[in-house]
MOPAC internal coordinates of N, CA, C and O (Angstrom, degrees):
PM7 1SCF
backbone

  N    0.0000 0     0.00 0     0.00 0    0    0    0
  C    1.4529 1     0.00 0     0.00 0    1    0    0
  C    1.5293 1   110.48 1     0.00 0    2    1    0
  O    1.2310 1   119.63 1   137.42 1    3    2    1
  N    1.3086 1   118.30 1   -42.58 1    3    2    1
  C    1.4544 1   121.51 1  -178.80 1    5    3    2
  C    1.5277 1   111.21 1   -62.05 1    6    5    3
  O    1.2310 1   120.21 1   137.60 1    7    6    5
  N    1.3406 1   117.20 1   -42.40 1    7    6    5
  C    1.4636 1   121.18 1   179.25 1    9    7    6
  C    1.5236 1   110.33 1   -62.37 1   10    9    7
  O    1.2310 1   120.58 1   135.79 1   11   10    9
  N    1.3354 1   116.50 1   -44.21 1   11   10    9
  C    1.4625 1   121.09 1   179.28 1   13   11   10
  C    1.5214 1   110.56 1   -60.03 1   14   13   11
  O    1.2310 1   120.16 1   135.47 1   15   14   13
  N    1.3091 1   117.30 1   -44.53 1   15   14   13
  C    1.4600 1   121.35 1  -179.93 1   17   15   14
  C    1.5234 1   111.17 1   -63.45 1   18   17   15
  O    1.2310 1   120.70 1   137.00 1   19   18   17
  N    1.3237 1   116.26 1   -43.00 1   19   18   17
  C    1.4644 1   120.55 1   179.17 1   21   19   18
  C    1.5184 1   110.51 1   -62.03 1   22   21   19
  O    1.2310 1   120.41 1   132.82 1   23   22   21
  N    1.3233 1   116.83 1   -47.18 1   23   22   21
  C    1.4551 1   121.15 1  -179.07 1   25   23   22
  C    1.5252 1   111.27 1   -64.43 1   26   25   23
  O    1.2310 1   120.33 1   138.68 1   27   26   25
  N    1.3203 1   116.98 1   -41.32 1   27   26   25
  C    1.4601 1   120.32 1   178.89 1   29   27   26
  C    1.5298 1   110.59 1   -62.46 1   30   29   27
  O    1.2310 1   120.08 1   136.66 1   31   30   29
  N    1.3016 1   117.46 1   -43.34 1   31   30   29
  C    1.4619 1   121.37 1   178.04 1   33   31   30
  C    1.5208 1   110.60 1   -61.17 1   34   33   31
  O    1.2310 1   120.39 1   136.00 1   35   34   33
  N    1.3372 1   116.87 1   -44.00 1   35   34   33
  C    1.4574 1   120.74 1  -179.57 1   37   35   34
  C    1.5306 1   111.64 1   -64.86 1   38   37   35
  O    1.2310 1   120.15 1   140.80 1   39   38   37
  N    1.3187 1   117.32 1   -39.20 1   39   38   37
  C    1.4664 1   120.71 1   178.77 1   41   39   38
  C    1.5193 1   110.05 1   -64.89 1   42   41   39
  O    1.2310 1   120.18 1   134.13 1   43   42   41
  N    1.3189 1   117.26 1   -45.87 1   43   42   41
  C    1.4613 1   120.39 1  -179.48 1   45   43   42
  C    1.5252 1   111.50 1   -63.83 1   46   45   43
  O    1.2310 1   119.84 1   140.66 1   47   46   45
  N    1.3211 1   117.92 1   -39.34 1   47   46   45
  C    1.4596 1   121.22 1   178.49 1   49   47   46
  C    1.5241 1   111.02 1   -68.88 1   50   49   47
  O    1.2310 1   120.09 1   143.75 1   51   50   49
  N    1.3294 1   117.43 1   -36.25 1   51   50   49
  C    1.4638 1   121.72 1  -177.06 1   53   51   50
  C    1.5228 1   112.11 1   -72.73 1   54   53   51
  O    1.2310 1   120.02 1   158.98 1   55   54   53
  N    1.3161 1   117.57 1   -21.02 1   55   54   53
  C    1.4588 1   120.14 1  -178.12 1   57   55   54
  C    1.5238 1   111.36 1   -60.57 1   58   57   55
  O    1.2310 1   120.02 1   152.87 1   59   58   57
  N    1.3118 1   117.57 1   -27.13 1   59   58   57
  C    1.4519 1   121.02 1  -179.06 1   61   59   58
  C    1.5141 1   113.87 1   -89.81 1   62   61   59
  O    1.2310 1   119.77 1   175.81 1   63   62   61
  N    1.3195 1   118.04 1    -4.19 1   63   62   61
  C    1.4675 1   120.23 1  -179.65 1   65   63   62
  C    1.5170 1   109.77 1  -124.99 1   66   65   63
  O    1.2310 1   120.93 1   -12.46 1   67   66   65
  N    1.3228 1   115.83 1   167.54 1   67   66   65
  C    1.4618 1   120.45 1   179.91 1   69   67   66
  C    1.5188 1   111.96 1   -90.60 1   70   69   67
  O    1.2310 1   119.98 1   168.97 1   71   70   69
  N    1.3140 1   117.65 1   -11.03 1   71   70   69
  C    1.4607 1   121.02 1  -179.08 1   73   71   70
  C    1.5262 1   108.80 1  -103.49 1   74   73   71
  O    1.2310 1   121.21 1   -54.37 1   75   74   73
  N    1.3317 1   115.30 1   125.63 1   75   74   73
  C    1.4538 1   120.38 1  -179.74 1   77   75   74
  C    1.5182 1   109.48 1  -108.10 1   78   77   75
  O    1.2310 1   120.57 1   -61.12 1   79   78   77
  N    1.3178 1   116.52 1   118.88 1   79   78   77
  C    1.4616 1   122.36 1   176.28 1   81   79   78
  C    1.5214 1   106.88 1  -129.68 1   82   81   79
  O    1.2310 1   121.11 1   -60.42 1   83   82   81
  N    1.3266 1   115.47 1   119.58 1   83   82   81
  C    1.4560 1   119.92 1  -177.67 1   85   83   82
  C    1.5139 1   110.11 1  -122.75 1   86   85   83
  O    1.2310 1   120.87 1   -21.73 1   87   86   85
  N    1.3238 1   115.94 1   158.27 1   87   86   85
  C    1.4564 1   120.91 1   177.59 1   89   87   86
  C    1.5156 1   111.60 1    93.42 1   90   89   87
  O    1.2310 1   121.55 1    14.48 1   91   90   89
  N    1.3087 1   114.64 1  -165.52 1   91   90   89
  C    1.4632 1   121.28 1  -178.95 1   93   91   90
  C    1.5186 1   108.97 1  -137.93 1   94   93   91
  O    1.2310 1   120.85 1   -23.91 1   95   94   93
  N    1.3122 1   115.98 1   156.09 1   95   94   93
  C    1.4617 1   120.39 1   175.87 1   97   95   94
  C    1.5209 1   109.58 1   -65.30 1   98   97   95
  O    1.2310 1   121.20 1   -35.25 1   99   98   97
  N    1.3160 1   115.32 1   144.75 1   99   98   97
  C    1.4595 1   121.21 1   178.19 1  101   99   98
  C    1.5240 1   107.23 1  -119.11 1  102  101   99
  O    1.2310 1   120.39 1   -79.16 1  103  102  101
  N    1.3345 1   116.87 1   100.84 1  103  102  101
  C    1.4629 1   120.03 1  -177.69 1  105  103  102
  C    1.5280 1   111.67 1   -62.57 1  106  105  103
  O    1.2310 1   120.93 1   -31.64 1  107  106  105
  N    1.3091 1   115.83 1   148.36 1  107  106  105
  C    1.4616 1   121.68 1  -179.79 1  109  107  106
  C    1.5262 1   111.20 1   -56.93 1  110  109  107
  O    1.2310 1   120.29 1   146.68 1  111  110  109
  N    1.3014 1   117.06 1   -33.32 1  111  110  109
  C    1.4677 1   121.78 1  -179.92 1  113  111  110
  C    1.5356 1   110.94 1   -59.71 1  114  113  111
  O    1.2310 1   120.23 1   141.54 1  115  114  113
  N    1.3381 1   117.17 1   -38.46 1  115  114  113
  C    1.4671 1   120.42 1   179.30 1  117  115  114
  C    1.5228 1   111.72 1   -72.62 1  118  117  115
  O    1.2310 1   120.08 1   151.99 1  119  118  117
  N    1.3217 1   117.46 1   -28.01 1  119  118  117
  C    1.4660 1   120.44 1   179.47 1  121  119  118
  C    1.5227 1   111.68 1   -62.37 1  122  121  119
  O    1.2310 1   120.26 1   153.66 1  123  122  121
  N    1.3128 1   117.10 1   -26.34 1  123  122  121
  C    1.4658 1   120.83 1  -179.92 1  125  123  122
  C    1.5255 1   111.58 1   -65.67 1  126  125  123
  O    1.2310 1   120.22 1   158.86 1  127  126  125
  N    1.3382 1   117.19 1   -21.14 1  127  126  125
  C    1.4608 1   121.68 1   179.51 1  129  127  126
  C    1.5323 1   112.43 1   -84.23 1  130  129  127
  O    1.2310 1   120.18 1   169.78 1  131  130  129
  N    1.3392 1   117.26 1   -10.22 1  131  130  129
  C    1.4547 1   121.36 1  -177.62 1  133  131  130
  C    1.5211 1   110.70 1   -85.95 1  134  133  131
  O    1.2310 1   121.00 1   -28.05 1  135  134  133
  N    1.3274 1   115.69 1   151.95 1  135  134  133
  C    1.4571 1   121.16 1   172.57 1  137  135  134
  C    1.5285 1   108.16 1   -81.61 1  138  137  135
  O    1.2310 1   120.46 1   -19.97 1  139  138  137
  N    1.3338 1   116.73 1   160.03 1  139  138  137
  C    1.4651 1   121.21 1  -178.72 1  141  139  138
  C    1.5262 1   111.74 1   -55.90 1  142  141  139
  O    1.2310 1   120.40 1   139.28 1  143  142  141
  N    1.3254 1   116.84 1   -40.72 1  143  142  141
  C    1.4670 1   120.35 1  -179.50 1  145  143  142
  C    1.5298 1   111.01 1   -63.28 1  146  145  143
  O    1.2310 1   120.35 1   142.17 1  147  146  145
  N    1.3288 1   116.94 1   -37.83 1  147  146  145
  C    1.4608 1   120.50 1   178.98 1  149  147  146
  C    1.5256 1   111.05 1   -67.23 1  150  149  147
  O    1.2310 1   120.23 1   141.70 1  151  150  149
  N    1.3173 1   117.16 1   -38.30 1  151  150  149
  C    1.4678 1   121.16 1   176.85 1  153  151  150
  C    1.5254 1   108.93 1   -61.95 1  154  153  151
  O    1.2310 1   120.73 1   136.26 1  155  154  153
  N    1.3279 1   116.22 1   -43.74 1  155  154  153
  C    1.4617 1   120.69 1   178.08 1  157  155  154
  C    1.5193 1   112.11 1   -61.20 1  158  157  155
  O    1.2310 1   120.35 1   139.69 1  159  158  157
  N    1.3250 1   116.93 1   -40.31 1  159  158  157
  C    1.4604 1   120.78 1   178.80 1  161  159  158
  C    1.5280 1   111.18 1   -65.92 1  162  161  159
  O    1.2310 1   120.47 1   139.26 1  163  162  161
  N    1.3150 1   116.70 1   -40.74 1  163  162  161
  C    1.4668 1   119.97 1   177.20 1  165  163  162
  C    1.5241 1   110.92 1   -63.15 1  166  165  163
  O    1.2310 1   120.74 1   140.24 1  167  166  165
  N    1.3225 1   116.19 1   -39.76 1  167  166  165
  C    1.4642 1   120.75 1   179.31 1  169  167  166
  C    1.5322 1   110.24 1   -64.24 1  170  169  167
  O    1.2310 1   120.29 1   134.21 1  171  170  169
  N    1.3326 1   117.04 1   -45.79 1  171  170  169
  C    1.4666 1   120.86 1   178.68 1  173  171  170
  C    1.5322 1   110.64 1   -61.72 1  174  173  171
  O    1.2310 1   120.40 1   139.32 1  175  174  173
  N    1.3181 1   116.85 1   -40.68 1  175  174  173
  C    1.4587 1   121.04 1   178.01 1  177  175  174
  C    1.5238 1   110.81 1   -62.86 1  178  177  175
  O    1.2310 1   120.67 1   137.95 1  179  178  177
  N    1.3286 1   116.32 1   -42.05 1  179  178  177
  C    1.4604 1   120.42 1   178.17 1  181  179  178
  C    1.5229 1   110.82 1   -62.02 1  182  181  179
  O    1.2310 1   120.29 1   136.02 1  183  182  181
  N    1.3344 1   117.05 1   -43.98 1  183  182  181
  C    1.4660 1   120.34 1   179.27 1  185  183  182
  C    1.5251 1   111.19 1   -61.12 1  186  185  183
  O    1.2310 1   120.29 1   134.37 1  187  186  185
  N    1.3123 1   117.05 1   -45.63 1  187  186  185
  C    1.4662 1   120.89 1  -179.10 1  189  187  186
  C    1.5258 1   111.87 1   -66.20 1  190  189  187
  O    1.2310 1   120.51 1   140.36 1  191  190  189
  N    1.3135 1   116.64 1   -39.64 1  191  190  189
  C    1.4655 1   119.66 1  -175.16 1  193  191  190
  C    1.5188 1   113.16 1   -78.57 1  194  193  191
  O    1.2310 1   119.81 1   167.63 1  195  194  193
  N    1.3248 1   117.96 1   -12.37 1  195  194  193
  C    1.4646 1   120.00 1   179.74 1  197  195  194
  C    1.5235 1   112.53 1  -109.86 1  198  197  195
  O    1.2310 1   119.97 1  -168.48 1  199  198  197
  N    1.3345 1   117.67 1    11.52 1  199  198  197
  C    1.4658 1   120.87 1   176.49 1  201  199  198
  C    1.5255 1   109.06 1   -64.09 1  202  201  199
  O    1.2310 1   120.29 1   -41.13 1  203  202  201
  N    1.3388 1   117.05 1   138.87 1  203  202  201
  C    1.4638 1   119.37 1  -179.02 1  205  203  202
  C    1.5259 1   113.62 1   -71.44 1  206  205  203
  O    1.2310 1   119.82 1   152.04 1  207  206  205
  N    1.3215 1   117.95 1   -27.96 1  207  206  205
  C    1.4642 1   121.13 1  -178.49 1  209  207  206
  C    1.5154 1   110.15 1  -113.13 1  210  209  207
  O    1.2310 1   121.42 1   -31.86 1  211  210  209
  N    1.3087 1   114.89 1   148.14 1  211  210  209
  C    1.4611 1   119.44 1   177.95 1  213  211  210
  C    1.5140 1   109.65 1   -70.21 1  214  213  211
  O    1.2310 1   120.65 1   -38.21 1  215  214  213
  N    1.3022 1   116.35 1   141.79 1  215  214  213
  C    1.4562 1   121.16 1  -178.92 1  217  215  214
  C    1.5275 1   111.25 1   -76.59 1  218  217  215
  O    1.2310 1   120.07 1   147.10 1  219  218  217
  N    1.3174 1   117.46 1   -32.90 1  219  218  217
  C    1.4505 1   121.37 1  -176.07 1  221  219  218
  C    1.5141 1   109.69 1  -119.77 1  222  221  219
  O    1.2310 1   120.97 1   -34.40 1  223  222  221
  N    1.3206 1   115.74 1   145.60 1  223  222  221
  C    1.4545 1   121.68 1   174.76 1  225  223  222
  C    1.5219 1   106.77 1  -107.07 1  226  225  223
  O    1.2310 1   120.58 1   -81.72 1  227  226  225
  N    1.3112 1   116.50 1    98.28 1  227  226  225
  C    1.4607 1   121.26 1  -176.83 1  229  227  226
  C    1.5234 1   108.33 1   -85.63 1  230  229  227
  O    1.2310 1   121.14 1   -55.18 1  231  230  229
  N    1.3328 1   115.43 1   124.82 1  231  230  229
  C    1.4549 1   120.74 1  -178.87 1  233  231  230
  C    1.5151 1   109.50 1  -119.96 1  234  233  231
  O    1.2310 1   121.56 1   -26.41 1  235  234  233
  N    1.3138 1   114.63 1   153.59 1  235  234  233
  C    1.4605 1   120.04 1   176.64 1  237  235  234
  C    1.5237 1   108.94 1   -66.62 1  238  237  235
  O    1.2310 1   120.52 1   -27.75 1  239  238  237
  N    1.3148 1   116.62 1   152.25 1  239  238  237
  C    1.4558 1   121.18 1   178.41 1  241  239  238
  C    1.5252 1   109.50 1   -62.23 1  242  241  239
  O    1.2310 1   120.56 1   -46.65 1  243  242  241
  N    1.3334 1   116.54 1   133.35 1  243  242  241
  C    1.4599 1   120.96 1   180.00 1  245  243  242
  C    1.5156 1   113.23 1    90.98 1  246  245  243
  O    1.2310 1   119.68 1   172.61 1  247  246  245
  N    1.3243 1   118.22 1    -7.39 1  247  246  245
  C    1.4596 1   121.86 1   177.75 1  249  247  246
  C    1.5198 1   108.49 1   -80.40 1  250  249  247
  O    1.2310 1   119.56 1   -51.34 1  251  250  249
  N    1.3451 1   118.45 1   128.66 1  251  250  249
  C    1.4688 1   119.32 1   178.99 1  253  251  250
  C    1.5153 1   111.83 1   -65.14 1  254  253  251
  O    1.2310 1   121.12 1   -34.23 1  255  254  253
  N    1.3372 1   115.47 1   145.77 1  255  254  253
  C    1.4662 1   120.91 1  -178.88 1  257  255  254
  C    1.5040 1   111.43 1   -83.68 1  258  257  255
  O    1.2310 1   120.10 1   180.00 1  259  258  257

């Protein structure tokens, strides 16, 4: 619930600006509590979320491809 509230607040605040920053800082000290697999998952998520181009081209139903 706390994560959802934080993200919702950030989305609503970002709607008025051109710069979108979501999430929270993750201090290195907290990373020591993660398992190796979790670190890998965070890294993969970071790579996907910072790609310059969208992976999918979502079109409205009935729109020609």
